[in-house]
TIRO-70463 format. One record per atom (N, C-alpha, C): x, y, z; atom name; chain. Coordinates in steps of 0.05 Angstrom, whole numbers, plus 5000, padded with zeros to 4 digits. Atoms other than C-alpha are relative to their C-alpha. Example, Ala and Ser with C-alpha at 12.3 -4.5 7.8 and 13.67 -1.06 7.14 Angstrom:
# TIRO-70463
<pt px="5018" py="4976" pz="5000" atome="N" chaine="A"/>
<pt px="5246" py="4910" pz="5156" atome="CA" chaine="A"/>
<pt px="5018" py="5024" pz="5000" atome="C" chaine="A"/>
<pt px="4984" py="4976" pz="4999" atome="N" chaine="A"/>
<pt px="5273" py="4979" pz="5143" atome="CA" chaine="A"/>
<pt px="4985" py="5022" pz="5014" atome="C" chaine="A"/>
# end
This chain:
# TIRO-70463
<pt px="4995" py="4987" pz="4975" atome="N" chaine="A"/>
<pt px="1734" py="5126" pz="5936" atome="CA" chaine="A"/>
<pt px="4987" py="5028" pz="4999" atome="C" chaine="A"/>
<pt px="5013" py="4973" pz="5001" atome="N" chaine="A"/>
<pt px="1693" py="5187" pz="5954" atome="CA" chaine="A"/>
<pt px="5018" py="5021" pz="5013" atome="C" chaine="A"/>
<pt px="4984" py="4977" pz="4991" atome="N" chaine="A"/>
<pt px="1718" py="5256" pz="5974" atome="CA" chaine="A"/>
<pt px="5005" py="4999" pz="5030" atome="C" chaine="A"/>
<pt px="4996" py="5002" pz="4971" atome="N" chaine="A"/>
<pt px="1708" py="5243" pz="6048" atome="CA" chaine="A"/>
<pt px="5024" py="4982" pz="5006" atome="C" chaine="A"/>
<pt px="4978" py="5018" pz="4996" atome="N" chaine="A"/>
<pt px="1755" py="5184" pz="6045" atome="CA" chaine="A"/>
<pt px="5027" py="5012" pz="4991" atome="C" chaine="A"/>
<pt px="4976" py="4987" pz="5010" atome="N" chaine="A"/>
<pt px="1806" py="5223" pz="6004" atome="CA" chaine="A"/>
<pt px="5010" py="5021" pz="5020" atome="C" chaine="A"/>
<pt px="4993" py="4979" pz="4980" atome="N" chaine="A"/>
<pt px="1805" py="5280" pz="6055" atome="CA" chaine="A"/>
<pt px="5012" py="4987" pz="5025" atome="C" chaine="A"/>
<pt px="4991" py="5014" pz="4976" atome="N" chaine="A"/>
<pt px="1814" py="5231" pz="6112" atome="CA" chaine="A"/>
<pt px="5029" py="4989" pz="4995" atome="C" chaine="A"/>
<pt px="4973" py="5010" pz="5006" atome="N" chaine="A"/>
<pt px="1874" py="5198" pz="6078" atome="CA" chaine="A"/>
<pt px="5020" py="5023" pz="4999" atome="C" chaine="A"/>
<pt px="4983" py="4976" pz="5002" atome="N" chaine="A"/>
<pt px="1904" py="5267" pz="6062" atome="CA" chaine="A"/>
<pt px="5007" py="5010" pz="5028" atome="C" chaine="A"/>
<pt px="4995" py="4990" pz="4973" atome="N" chaine="A"/>
<pt px="1896" py="5287" pz="6135" atome="CA" chaine="A"/>
<pt px="5019" py="4981" pz="5015" atome="C" chaine="A"/>
<pt px="4983" py="5019" pz="4987" atome="N" chaine="A"/>
<pt px="1929" py="5223" pz="6160" atome="CA" chaine="A"/>
<pt px="5029" py="5004" pz="4990" atome="C" chaine="A"/>
<pt px="4974" py="4995" pz="5011" atome="N" chaine="A"/>
<pt px="1988" py="5235" pz="6113" atome="CA" chaine="A"/>
<pt px="5012" py="5026" pz="5011" atome="C" chaine="A"/>
<pt px="4991" py="4974" pz="4990" atome="N" chaine="A"/>
<pt px="1993" py="5308" pz="6134" atome="CA" chaine="A"/>
<pt px="5008" py="4998" pz="5030" atome="C" chaine="A"/>
<pt px="4994" py="5003" pz="4972" atome="N" chaine="A"/>
<pt px="1991" py="5289" pz="6208" atome="CA" chaine="A"/>
<pt px="5026" py="4984" pz="5004" atome="C" chaine="A"/>
<pt px="4975" py="5016" pz="4999" atome="N" chaine="A"/>
<pt px="2046" py="5237" pz="6196" atome="CA" chaine="A"/>
<pt px="5024" py="5016" pz="4993" atome="C" chaine="A"/>
<pt px="4978" py="4982" pz="5008" atome="N" chaine="A"/>
<pt px="2090" py="5288" pz="6161" atome="CA" chaine="A"/>
<pt px="5007" py="5020" pz="5022" atome="C" chaine="A"/>
<pt px="4997" py="4980" pz="4979" atome="N" chaine="A"/>
<pt px="2079" py="5338" pz="6217" atome="CA" chaine="A"/>
<pt px="5014" py="4986" pz="5024" atome="C" chaine="A"/>
<pt px="4988" py="5014" pz="4978" atome="N" chaine="A"/>
<pt px="2097" py="5286" pz="6270" atome="CA" chaine="A"/>
<pt px="5029" py="4993" pz="4994" atome="C" chaine="A"/>
<pt px="4973" py="5006" pz="5009" atome="N" chaine="A"/>
<pt px="2159" py="5266" pz="6230" atome="CA" chaine="A"/>
<pt px="5018" py="5025" pz="5004" atome="C" chaine="A"/>
<pt px="4985" py="4976" pz="4997" atome="N" chaine="A"/>
<pt px="2183" py="5338" pz="6229" atome="CA" chaine="A"/>
<pt px="5005" py="5007" pz="5029" atome="C" chaine="A"/>
<pt px="4998" py="4994" pz="4972" atome="N" chaine="A"/>
<pt px="2170" py="5348" pz="6303" atome="CA" chaine="A"/>
<pt px="5022" py="4982" pz="5013" atome="C" chaine="A"/>
<pt px="4981" py="5019" pz="4989" atome="N" chaine="A"/>
<pt px="2209" py="5285" pz="6321" atome="CA" chaine="A"/>
<pt px="5028" py="5005" pz="4990" atome="C" chaine="A"/>
<pt px="4973" py="4993" pz="5011" atome="N" chaine="A"/>
<pt px="2267" py="5304" pz="6275" atome="CA" chaine="A"/>
<pt px="5011" py="5024" pz="5014" atome="C" chaine="A"/>
<pt px="4991" py="4976" pz="4988" atome="N" chaine="A"/>
<pt px="2271" py="5373" pz="6305" atome="CA" chaine="A"/>
<pt px="5007" py="4996" pz="5030" atome="C" chaine="A"/>
<pt px="4993" py="5006" pz="4972" atome="N" chaine="A"/>
<pt px="2272" py="5344" pz="6376" atome="CA" chaine="A"/>
<pt px="5025" py="4983" pz="5002" atome="C" chaine="A"/>
<pt px="4977" py="5018" pz="5001" atome="N" chaine="A"/>
<pt px="2330" py="5300" pz="6354" atome="CA" chaine="A"/>
<pt px="4997" py="4976" pz="5018" atome="C" chaine="A"/>
<pt px="5007" py="5024" pz="4984" atome="N" chaine="A"/>
<pt px="2297" py="5240" pz="6385" atome="CA" chaine="A"/>
<pt px="5018" py="4976" pz="4992" atome="C" chaine="A"/>
<pt px="4983" py="5023" pz="5006" atome="N" chaine="A"/>
<pt px="2347" py="5183" pz="6390" atome="CA" chaine="A"/>
<pt px="4984" py="4976" pz="4993" atome="C" chaine="A"/>
<pt px="5017" py="5023" pz="5006" atome="N" chaine="A"/>
<pt px="2292" py="5131" pz="6390" atome="CA" chaine="A"/>
<pt px="4989" py="5002" pz="4972" atome="C" chaine="A"/>
<pt px="5011" py="4997" pz="5027" atome="N" chaine="A"/>
<pt px="2260" py="5160" pz="6328" atome="CA" chaine="A"/>
<pt px="5021" py="4998" pz="4979" atome="C" chaine="A"/>
<pt px="4978" py="5002" pz="5020" atome="N" chaine="A"/>
<pt px="2327" py="5167" pz="6292" atome="CA" chaine="A"/>
<pt px="5008" py="4971" pz="4997" atome="C" chaine="A"/>
<pt px="4994" py="5028" pz="5002" atome="N" chaine="A"/>
<pt px="2341" py="5094" pz="6309" atome="CA" chaine="A"/>
<pt px="4979" py="4985" pz="4983" atome="C" chaine="A"/>
<pt px="5022" py="5011" pz="5015" atome="N" chaine="A"/>
<pt px="2273" py="5075" pz="6281" atome="CA" chaine="A"/>
<pt px="5004" py="5006" pz="4970" atome="C" chaine="A"/>
<pt px="4996" py="4992" pz="5028" atome="N" chaine="A"/>
<pt px="2287" py="5114" pz="6217" atome="CA" chaine="A"/>
<pt px="5023" py="4984" pz="4987" atome="C" chaine="A"/>
<pt px="4977" py="5015" pz="5010" atome="N" chaine="A"/>
<pt px="2355" py="5080" pz="6209" atome="CA" chaine="A"/>
<pt px="4992" py="4971" pz="4994" atome="C" chaine="A"/>
<pt px="5010" py="5028" pz="5003" atome="N" chaine="A"/>
<pt px="2323" py="5011" pz="6219" atome="CA" chaine="A"/>
<pt px="4982" py="4998" pz="4975" atome="C" chaine="A"/>
<pt px="5018" py="5000" pz="5022" atome="N" chaine="A"/>
<pt px="2268" py="5027" pz="6170" atome="CA" chaine="A"/>
<pt px="5014" py="5003" pz="4973" atome="C" chaine="A"/>
<pt px="4984" py="4996" pz="5024" atome="N" chaine="A"/>
<pt px="2318" py="5052" pz="6118" atome="CA" chaine="A"/>
<pt px="5014" py="4975" pz="4992" atome="C" chaine="A"/>
<pt px="4985" py="5025" pz="5006" atome="N" chaine="A"/>
<pt px="2359" py="4989" pz="6123" atome="CA" chaine="A"/>
<pt px="4982" py="4977" pz="4992" atome="C" chaine="A"/>
<pt px="5019" py="5022" pz="5008" atome="N" chaine="A"/>
<pt px="2299" py="4943" pz="6119" atome="CA" chaine="A"/>
<pt px="4991" py="5004" pz="4971" atome="C" chaine="A"/>
<pt px="5010" py="4995" pz="5027" atome="N" chaine="A"/>
<pt px="2272" py="4976" pz="6056" atome="CA" chaine="A"/>
<pt px="5023" py="4999" pz="4980" atome="C" chaine="A"/>
<pt px="4978" py="4999" pz="5019" atome="N" chaine="A"/>
<pt px="2340" py="4986" pz="6023" atome="CA" chaine="A"/>
<pt px="5010" py="4972" pz="4994" atome="C" chaine="A"/>
<pt px="4987" py="5027" pz="5004" atome="N" chaine="A"/>
<pt px="2365" py="4915" pz="6033" atome="CA" chaine="A"/>
<pt px="4980" py="4978" pz="4993" atome="C" chaine="A"/>
<pt px="5021" py="5020" pz="5007" atome="N" chaine="A"/>
<pt px="2299" py="4881" pz="6015" atome="CA" chaine="A"/>
<pt px="5000" py="4976" pz="5019" atome="C" chaine="A"/>
<pt px="5000" py="5021" pz="4980" atome="N" chaine="A"/>
<pt px="2301" py="4842" pz="6079" atome="CA" chaine="A"/>
<pt px="4973" py="4988" pz="5006" atome="C" chaine="A"/>
<pt px="5027" py="5009" pz="4993" atome="N" chaine="A"/>
<pt px="2226" py="4837" pz="6086" atome="CA" chaine="A"/>
<pt px="4984" py="4996" pz="4974" atome="C" chaine="A"/>
<pt px="5017" py="5005" pz="5023" atome="N" chaine="A"/>
<pt px="2173" py="4811" pz="6040" atome="CA" chaine="A"/>
<pt px="4982" py="5024" pz="4995" atome="C" chaine="A"/>
<pt px="5017" py="4977" pz="5008" atome="N" chaine="A"/>
<pt px="2126" py="4859" pz="6004" atome="CA" chaine="A"/>
<pt px="4976" py="5002" pz="5019" atome="C" chaine="A"/>
<pt px="5023" py="4999" pz="4982" atome="N" chaine="A"/>
<pt px="2069" py="4839" pz="6050" atome="CA" chaine="A"/>
<pt px="5007" py="5012" pz="5027" atome="C" chaine="A"/>
<pt px="4991" py="4989" pz="4975" atome="N" chaine="A"/>
<pt px="2108" py="4855" pz="6113" atome="CA" chaine="A"/>
<pt px="5005" py="5030" pz="4997" atome="C" chaine="A"/>
<pt px="4995" py="4971" pz="5004" atome="N" chaine="A"/>
<pt px="2130" py="4922" pz="6084" atome="CA" chaine="A"/>
<pt px="4974" py="5015" pz="4998" atome="C" chaine="A"/>
<pt px="5026" py="4987" pz="5002" atome="N" chaine="A"/>
<pt px="2058" py="4939" pz="6068" atome="CA" chaine="A"/>
<pt px="4987" py="5002" pz="5028" atome="C" chaine="A"/>
<pt px="5011" py="4999" pz="4973" atome="N" chaine="A"/>
<pt px="2037" py="4922" pz="6139" atome="CA" chaine="A"/>
<pt px="5015" py="5021" pz="5017" atome="C" chaine="A"/>
<pt px="4985" py="4980" pz="4986" atome="N" chaine="A"/>
<pt px="2093" py="4965" pz="6167" atome="CA" chaine="A"/>
<pt px="4992" py="5028" pz="4992" atome="C" chaine="A"/>
<pt px="5008" py="4974" pz="5010" atome="N" chaine="A"/>
<pt px="2073" py="5023" pz="6123" atome="CA" chaine="A"/>
<pt px="4972" py="5007" pz="5011" atome="C" chaine="A"/>
<pt px="5027" py="4994" pz="4991" atome="N" chaine="A"/>
<pt px="2000" py="5018" pz="6142" atome="CA" chaine="A"/>
<pt px="4999" py="5005" pz="5030" atome="C" chaine="A"/>
<pt px="4999" py="4995" pz="4971" atome="N" chaine="A"/>
<pt px="2018" py="5014" pz="6216" atome="CA" chaine="A"/>
<pt px="5012" py="5027" pz="5007" atome="C" chaine="A"/>
<pt px="4987" py="4974" pz="4995" atome="N" chaine="A"/>
<pt px="2059" py="5077" pz="6211" atome="CA" chaine="A"/>
<pt px="4982" py="5024" pz="4993" atome="C" chaine="A"/>
<pt px="5018" py="4978" pz="5008" atome="N" chaine="A"/>
<pt px="2001" py="5118" pz="6183" atome="CA" chaine="A"/>
<pt px="4983" py="5008" pz="5022" atome="C" chaine="A"/>
# end
């Protein structure tokens, strides 16, 4: 992976973290429900590894 790709990935992660903070600060009921659902899915191993990977990539 070259530096350009690494910077792009770092920017995507940074943007995601920023959006997360904004939505938390706004006390978004929809976003909080999404976070609760996500937490339960990952904690209880309800989904296969492939589905979890797809969810993660879709959230980036």
